[in-house]
VMD Tcl script that draws the C-alpha trace (Angstrom):
set ca {
  {0.01 0.01 0.01}
  {1.55 3.26 -0.93}
  {2.33 5.78 1.72}
  {0.41 9.12 1.61}
  {2.43 12.15 0.63}
  {3.15 15.14 2.87}
  {0.71 17.95 2.98}
  {1.68 21.22 1.25}
  {1.11 23.67 4.14}
  {0.59 26.65 1.78}
  {-2.26 24.72 0.20}
  {-3.59 23.48 3.53}
  {-4.02 27.15 4.60}
  {-5.90 28.09 1.48}
  {-8.16 25.21 0.61}
  {-10.41 22.83 2.48}
  {-11.85 19.51 1.30}
  {-15.62 19.10 2.23}
  {-16.53 16.18 4.36}
  {-20.16 15.22 4.65}
  {-23.03 13.58 2.88}
  {-23.65 16.15 0.11}
  {-20.41 18.00 -0.42}
  {-17.94 15.13 0.06}
  {-14.75 15.46 -2.12}
  {-15.48 19.07 -3.07}
  {-12.53 21.52 -2.66}
  {-13.42 24.98 -1.53}
  {-11.32 28.22 -1.68}
  {-11.78 31.84 -0.64}
  {-12.36 34.41 -3.31}
  {-9.69 36.79 -4.37}
  {-9.90 40.59 -3.94}
  {-10.87 41.15 -0.35}
  {-7.44 41.76 1.28}
  {-7.30 45.62 1.03}
  {-8.75 48.63 -0.79}
  {-12.15 47.68 0.44}
  {-13.57 51.16 0.96}
  {-14.15 51.74 -2.76}
  {-15.87 48.34 -3.23}
  {-19.69 48.23 -2.81}
  {-21.20 46.42 0.28}
  {-22.75 43.88 -2.07}
  {-19.54 43.18 -3.82}
  {-17.87 42.75 -0.41}
  {-20.64 40.30 0.67}
  {-20.12 38.24 -2.50}
  {-16.34 38.18 -1.92}
  {-16.79 36.94 1.72}
  {-18.29 33.56 0.56}
  {-16.29 30.54 -0.33}
  {-16.45 28.93 -3.88}
  {-15.49 25.72 -5.39}
  {-12.15 25.06 -6.98}
  {-12.56 24.45 -10.68}
  {-12.90 20.90 -11.90}
  {-9.68 20.96 -13.89}
  {-7.74 21.91 -10.71}
  {-9.30 19.49 -8.18}
  {-6.95 16.64 -8.89}
  {-3.82 18.69 -8.34}
  {-5.25 20.40 -5.23}
  {-5.95 16.95 -3.67}
  {-2.42 15.89 -4.41}
  {-1.11 18.93 -2.58}
  {-3.27 18.24 0.29}
  {-1.97 14.73 0.53}
  {-5.06 12.80 -0.50}
}
mol new
graphics top color blue
foreach p $ca { graphics top sphere $p radius 0.5 }
foreach p [lrange $ca 0 end-1] q [lrange $ca 1 end] { graphics top cylinder $p $q radius 0.2 }
display resetview
């Protein structure tokens, strides 16, 4: 049985793999653009940036490899 790889700590801080009945295996990330210069952005835009979103399907395999899965 192959040994699992080490977890990439930068990826572990940025991505989370959902566990549970309905979201199992989905990789979530935070949206970009909310770190600074927020006073000029509208409230609705900031609320939208606050939510998490799914990593695109083309990148899920590489994200799971970085997370040691």
